[in-house]
Residue, then its C-alpha position, 0 to 999 in steps of 0.5 A: v547523473s541523477v534522474g531528478v537533475p533535468t526536473m530541477a534544471s527546468g524549474n518545475h521541481d516545486e510543481v512536480e513533487p506535490a503532484g507525485a506525492a498526490t499520485c502516490c497517495v491515490l495509488a496507496a489508497i487504491f492499493l489499500a482499498v483492494l487489499l484490505p478485504h483480502l487481509v480481513a478475509l485472511g485474518e478471519f481464515f487464520s483465526k478459524t484455522n487457529h480455533i480448529y487447531e486448538y479444538l483438535y489438540a486440546 
């Protein structure tokens, strides 16, 4: 039995999906907002270590 069956049977399927999509968008936005600075910092860190390796093994 599928999980979506009760939602469709109750007739709320059209109302539930946009709300779920909006929630997903909000969660994704928060997720990105939290992770983005860390990703940028990681990128800077790796580019610095890359320069160190280039310097050491030049």
